[in-house]
C-alpha positions as CSV (number, residue, x, y, z in Angstrom):
1,X,119.8,35.6,89.0
2,X,123.4,35.5,88.0
3,X,123.3,31.7,87.6
4,X,120.0,31.9,85.7
5,X,118.1,29.8,88.3
6,X,114.6,30.8,89.5
7,X,114.7,33.9,87.3
8,X,110.9,33.7,86.7
9,X,110.2,33.5,90.5
10,X,112.5,36.4,91.3
11,X,110.9,38.6,88.7
12,X,107.5,37.7,90.1
13,X,108.7,38.8,93.6
14,X,109.9,42.1,92.2
15,X,106.4,42.7,90.7
16,X,104.8,41.8,94.1
17,X,107.0,44.3,95.8
18,X,106.0,46.9,93.3
19,X,102.3,46.2,94.0
20,X,103.0,46.5,97.8
21,X,104.5,49.9,97.1
22,X,101.4,50.9,95.1
23,X,99.2,49.7,98.0
24,X,101.3,51.8,100.4
25,X,100.8,54.9,98.2
26,X,97.1,54.2,98.1
27,X,96.8,53.9,101.9
28,X,98.9,57.1,102.3
29,X,96.5,58.9,99.9
30,X,93.5,57.5,101.9
31,X,95.0,58.7,105.2
32,X,95.7,62.2,103.9
33,X,92.2,62.3,102.5
34,X,90.8,61.5,105.9
35,X,92.9,64.2,107.5
36,X,91.7,66.6,104.9
37,X,88.1,65.7,105.8
38,X,88.8,66.3,109.5
39,X,90.9,69.5,109.2
40,X,89.7,71.0,106.0
41,X,93.4,71.5,105.0
42,X,95.7,69.4,102.8
43,X,98.5,68.2,105.1
44,X,101.0,65.4,104.8
45,X,101.0,62.4,107.3
46,X,104.3,63.4,108.8
47,X,103.1,67.0,109.2
48,X,99.9,65.7,110.8
49,X,101.8,63.6,113.3
50,X,104.0,66.7,114.2
51,X,100.8,68.8,114.6
52,X,99.2,66.1,116.8
53,X,102.3,65.7,119.0
54,X,102.6,69.5,119.4
55,X,99.0,70.0,120.3
56,X,99.0,67.1,122.7
57,X,102.0,68.7,124.6
58,X,100.1,72.0,124.6
59,X,96.9,70.8,126.3
60,X,94.6,70.6,123.4
61,X,92.0,67.8,123.0
62,X,93.3,64.6,121.6
63,X,90.3,64.5,119.2
64,X,90.8,66.3,116.0
65,X,87.1,66.5,115.5
66,X,87.2,69.3,118.2
67,X,90.0,71.2,116.4
68,X,89.8,73.7,113.6
69,X,93.1,74.0,111.7
70,X,93.5,76.7,109.1
71,X,96.6,77.3,107.0
72,X,97.5,81.0,107.0
73,X,100.7,81.3,105.0
74,X,104.1,79.9,104.3
75,X,107.0,82.1,105.2
76,X,110.0,82.9,103.0
77,X,112.1,80.8,105.3
78,X,110.1,77.7,104.3
79,X,107.9,77.2,107.4
80,X,104.3,76.1,107.4
81,X,102.0,78.2,109.5
82,X,98.5,77.7,110.5
83,X,96.0,78.9,113.1
84,X,94.6,76.3,115.6
85,X,91.3,76.8,117.4
86,X,88.8,74.7,119.2
87,X,85.5,74.2,117.3
88,X,82.4,75.8,118.6
89,X,81.2,74.2,121.8
90,X,84.4,72.5,122.6
91,X,86.4,73.4,125.7
92,X,89.5,75.3,124.8
93,X,92.7,75.9,126.8
94,X,93.4,78.9,124.5
95,X,90.2,80.8,123.9
96,X,91.9,83.2,121.4
97,X,93.4,80.4,119.4
98,X,97.1,79.6,118.7
99,X,99.6,79.6,115.9
100,X,101.2,76.4,114.7
101,X,104.6,76.6,113.0
102,X,106.4,73.7,111.5
103,X,109.7,73.7,109.5
104,X,113.5,73.2,109.6
105,X,114.5,71.9,113.1
106,X,117.4,74.3,113.5
107,X,115.2,77.3,112.6
108,X,112.4,76.3,115.0
109,X,114.9,75.8,117.8
110,X,116.4,79.2,117.2
111,X,113.0,80.8,117.1
112,X,112.0,79.2,120.4
113,X,115.3,80.3,122.0
114,X,114.9,83.8,120.7
115,X,111.3,84.0,121.9
116,X,112.4,82.9,125.4
117,X,115.1,85.6,125.5
118,X,112.7,88.3,124.3
119,X,110.2,87.3,126.9
120,X,112.8,87.5,129.7
121,X,113.7,91.0,128.6
122,X,110.4,92.4,127.5
123,X,107.4,90.4,128.8
124,X,104.4,90.9,126.5
125,X,106.4,91.9,123.4
126,X,106.4,88.4,121.9
127,X,104.1,85.4,121.9
128,X,104.1,82.7,124.6
129,X,105.3,79.3,123.5
130,X,102.6,76.6,124.4
131,X,104.3,73.5,123.0
132,X,107.3,72.3,121.1
133,X,108.0,69.0,119.3
134,X,111.0,67.8,117.3
135,X,111.5,64.7,115.1
136,X,114.3,64.0,112.7
137,X,115.2,67.2,110.9
138,X,111.8,68.9,111.5
139,X,110.6,70.9,114.4
140,X,107.2,72.4,115.3
141,X,105.8,74.6,118.0
142,X,102.5,76.1,119.1
143,X,102.6,79.8,120.1
144,X,100.1,82.4,121.3
145,X,97.9,84.0,118.7
146,X,98.5,87.8,118.9
147,X,95.5,90.0,118.3
148,X,96.0,93.0,116.0
149,X,97.1,93.7,112.5
150,X,100.5,93.8,110.9
151,X,102.1,97.3,110.5
152,X,101.9,97.1,106.7
153,X,98.1,96.8,107.0
154,X,98.1,99.9,109.1
155,X,100.2,101.8,106.6
156,X,98.0,100.8,103.6
157,X,94.6,100.9,105.1
158,X,94.5,102.8,108.5
159,X,93.4,106.4,108.8
160,X,96.0,109.1,109.5
161,X,95.4,109.2,113.2
162,X,95.5,105.4,113.5
163,X,98.8,105.4,111.6
164,X,100.4,108.1,113.7
165,X,99.4,106.3,116.9
166,X,100.8,103.0,115.6
167,X,104.1,104.6,114.6
168,X,104.4,106.3,118.0
169,X,103.9,103.0,119.9
170,X,106.2,101.2,117.5
171,X,109.1,103.7,117.7
172,X,108.7,103.9,121.5
173,X,109.0,100.1,121.6
174,X,112.1,100.1,119.3
175,X,113.7,102.8,121.4
176,X,113.1,100.8,124.6
177,X,114.5,97.5,123.2
178,X,117.6,99.2,121.7
179,X,118.3,101.2,124.8
180,X,117.8,98.4,127.3
181,X,119.9,95.8,125.4
182,X,122.7,98.2,124.3
183,X,126.2,96.9,125.0
184,X,129.1,99.3,124.7
185,X,131.3,96.9,122.9
186,X,132.2,97.3,119.2
187,X,130.8,94.7,116.8
188,X,131.9,93.7,113.3
189,X,129.2,93.9,110.6
190,X,128.8,91.5,107.7
191,X,126.4,93.2,105.2
192,X,128.5,92.4,102.1
193,X,128.7,88.7,103.2
194,X,125.0,88.7,103.6
195,X,124.6,89.7,99.9
196,X,127.2,87.1,98.8
197,X,125.4,84.4,100.8
198,X,122.1,85.1,99.0
199,X,123.5,85.7,95.5
200,X,122.5,82.3,94.3
201,X,118.8,82.8,95.0
202,X,118.9,86.3,93.6
203,X,120.4,85.1,90.3
204,X,118.0,82.2,90.1
205,X,115.2,84.8,90.0
206,X,117.1,87.5,88.1
207,X,120.2,86.3,86.3
208,X,120.6,89.7,84.8
209,X,121.7,91.1,88.2
210,X,125.2,89.8,87.8
211,X,127.3,92.5,86.0
212,X,130.4,91.6,84.0
213,X,133.3,94.1,83.7
214,X,133.0,96.6,80.9
215,X,135.0,99.5,79.6
216,X,134.5,102.5,77.3
217,X,137.7,104.4,76.4
218,X,139.4,105.1,79.7
219,X,136.2,104.5,81.8
220,X,135.7,101.2,83.4
221,X,132.6,99.6,84.9
222,X,133.6,97.0,87.6
223,X,132.0,93.6,87.7
224,X,129.6,92.7,90.5
225,X,132.2,90.2,91.8
226,X,134.9,92.8,92.0
227,X,132.6,95.4,93.5
228,X,131.4,93.1,96.3
229,X,134.9,91.8,97.0
230,X,136.4,95.3,97.4
231,X,133.4,96.6,99.5
232,X,133.9,93.6,101.7
233,X,137.5,94.6,102.3
234,X,136.3,98.2,103.1
235,X,133.7,96.9,105.5
236,X,136.4,95.2,107.5
237,X,137.6,98.7,108.4
238,X,134.2,99.6,110.0
239,X,132.7,98.5,113.3
240,X,129.4,99.4,115.0
241,X,130.4,101.2,118.2
242,X,127.9,99.1,120.2
243,X,125.4,96.2,119.8
244,X,121.8,95.8,120.7
245,X,119.5,92.7,120.6
246,X,118.0,93.0,117.2
247,X,114.9,91.3,115.7
248,X,116.9,90.0,112.8
249,X,114.1,90.0,110.2
250,X,112.6,93.4,110.9
251,X,110.2,93.5,108.0
252,X,107.1,95.7,108.4
253,X,104.8,92.6,108.3
254,X,106.7,91.1,111.3
255,X,105.4,93.7,113.6
256,X,101.8,93.3,114.9
257,X,100.0,96.4,116.3
258,X,97.1,96.0,118.8
259,X,95.2,99.2,118.9
260,X,93.0,98.3,121.9
261,X,96.0,97.3,124.0
262,X,98.2,100.2,122.6
263,X,101.0,97.7,122.1
264,X,103.1,96.2,119.4
265,X,104.4,92.6,119.2
266,X,107.3,91.0,117.3
267,X,106.9,87.8,115.3
268,X,109.2,85.6,113.2
269,X,112.2,85.8,115.5
270,X,114.6,83.0,114.6
271,X,117.2,85.5,113.3
272,X,117.4,87.5,116.6
273,X,120.9,88.2,117.9
274,X,123.2,90.8,119.4
275,X,124.2,92.9,116.4
276,X,124.3,96.4,114.8
277,X,120.9,98.1,115.1
278,X,121.4,99.5,111.6
279,X,120.6,96.0,110.3
280,X,117.0,96.2,111.7
281,X,116.6,99.8,110.7
282,X,117.6,99.1,107.0
283,X,115.4,96.0,106.8
284,X,112.4,97.9,108.1
285,X,113.1,100.8,105.7
286,X,113.4,98.6,102.6
287,X,110.4,96.4,103.6
288,X,108.4,99.7,103.3
289,X,110.1,100.6,100.0
290,X,109.5,97.2,98.3
291,X,105.8,97.1,99.0
292,X,104.4,96.7,95.4
293,X,102.1,99.7,95.7
294,X,102.5,102.4,93.1
295,X,99.3,104.6,93.5
296,X,100.4,108.1,94.3
297,X,98.6,108.6,97.6
298,X,99.6,105.2,99.0
299,X,103.2,105.7,97.9
300,X,103.3,109.1,99.5
301,X,102.2,107.5,102.8
302,X,104.8,104.8,102.5
303,X,107.5,107.5,101.9
304,X,106.4,109.4,104.9
305,X,106.8,106.3,107.1
306,X,110.2,105.8,105.7
307,X,111.2,109.4,106.3
308,X,109.9,109.3,109.9
309,X,111.6,106.1,110.8
310,X,114.9,107.1,109.2
311,X,114.8,110.4,111.2
312,X,114.1,108.4,114.3
313,X,117.0,106.1,113.7
314,X,119.4,108.9,112.9
315,X,118.3,110.6,116.1
316,X,119.2,107.5,118.1
317,X,122.6,107.4,116.4
318,X,123.3,111.0,117.2
319,X,122.2,110.5,120.8
320,X,124.6,107.7,121.3
321,X,127.6,109.2,119.4
322,X,127.4,106.8,116.5
323,X,129.6,108.7,114.0
324,X,129.8,106.0,111.3
325,X,126.0,105.5,111.2
326,X,125.5,106.8,107.6
327,X,128.4,104.7,106.3
328,X,127.1,101.5,107.8
329,X,123.6,102.4,106.7
330,X,124.9,102.6,103.1
331,X,126.2,99.0,103.4
332,X,123.0,97.8,105.1
333,X,120.7,99.4,102.5
334,X,122.8,98.0,99.7
335,X,122.3,94.6,101.3
336,X,118.6,95.0,101.7
337,X,118.0,96.4,98.2
338,X,120.0,93.7,96.5
339,X,118.7,90.7,98.4
340,X,115.1,91.9,98.2
341,X,115.1,91.5,94.5
342,X,114.8,87.7,94.9
343,X,111.2,88.1,96.1
344,X,110.1,90.5,93.4
345,X,108.6,89.1,90.2
346,X,108.0,92.6,88.7
347,X,111.3,92.9,86.8
348,X,111.1,96.7,86.5
349,X,110.6,97.2,90.2
350,X,113.3,94.6,91.0
351,X,115.7,96.4,88.6
352,X,115.0,99.6,90.5
353,X,116.1,98.0,93.8
354,X,119.1,96.4,92.1
355,X,120.2,99.8,90.6
356,X,120.0,101.4,94.0
357,X,122.1,98.7,95.6
358,X,124.7,99.1,92.9
359,X,124.7,102.9,93.3
360,X,125.4,102.5,97.0
361,X,128.1,100.0,96.4
362,X,129.8,102.2,93.8
363,X,129.6,105.2,96.2
364,X,131.3,103.1,98.9
365,X,133.9,101.8,96.4
366,X,134.9,105.3,95.3
367,X,134.9,107.0,98.7
368,X,138.4,108.3,99.1
369,X,138.1,110.5,102.3
370,X,139.3,107.6,104.5
371,X,137.3,109.0,107.5
372,X,133.9,107.2,107.5
373,X,132.6,109.8,110.0
374,X,132.4,112.2,107.0
375,X,130.5,109.8,104.7
376,X,127.2,111.3,103.7
377,X,124.3,108.9,102.8
378,X,122.1,110.2,99.9
379,X,118.8,109.7,101.6
380,X,116.8,110.3,98.4
381,X,117.6,106.7,97.6
382,X,115.1,105.6,100.2
383,X,112.0,107.0,98.3
384,X,110.3,105.6,95.2
């Protein structure tokens, strides 16, 4: 080309390559259309291959004509989730069906490891893993389908007796897991760091939630940056007196209640670790608070669940001599309120959570007693 020789032929070759690319795109579209006709779900070729490999390792039929795949939801962590069942009349290794999960390899590996640890400690609490496959930076696994309904469905639609029973089973399970895995070794918390690590996604959704410094006469309003930085320094002074094996993403919709079996199950476990139980407690409390339900009767029911679980958690703290529980809960609630705003499109409701986070951070910032055992959490902040 540089010498000017065979320029016309080389340009022709470039156009041929372009047509080959278009042929490849067309074949890809045809392949994905065939997959759609088989599964009834839009799924990319690489996702189909991962699904096929995972199902093959799990004992399912090699023929996709015998399989019914139905996408259920995509998680906030970016995973694709679907339910897999054998079609009517086809022999099935899993009569109740299975859940297929595909996403970031590191997250899928962590979830599998967490499930295995939970199963070794509490058989029946989490799903069985039927198959696992990894390729490049993606991972997929097939896990047991857990019968029941998520706890948020119970809160919003179950009758009072049903809800009382579900909460009793739930709190009994939480108490058992916390008590069994309790290690009497202090553990550092990182609630402010968790806010800072999620600030970018919060501000992408709500750029207004970054406060600049202001002053009026002798009064000053500190910036978000200064408030978080100072509270992070304060948090360094605090330690949880012991650790437990926490769920790590203890939202109310990550707990499945099976009324017939009188049992709860945990799902979405890739963040499980040994840490401060206050993290799980705060996440559960705020996952109730942030349910976008504002009708008086439903909101009163949500508030009663919040009140009951906070009382339960405070009782656990008192029983185990956790004297800084309320102080750490203030940090953890500020974290949960602030970071939850990135999932809320209703600006008024998101601003409500943001204001509560800032109130807690200001209360921590201005606490001058020095003895965190004397810190008092304003529990009214939990109720909307």
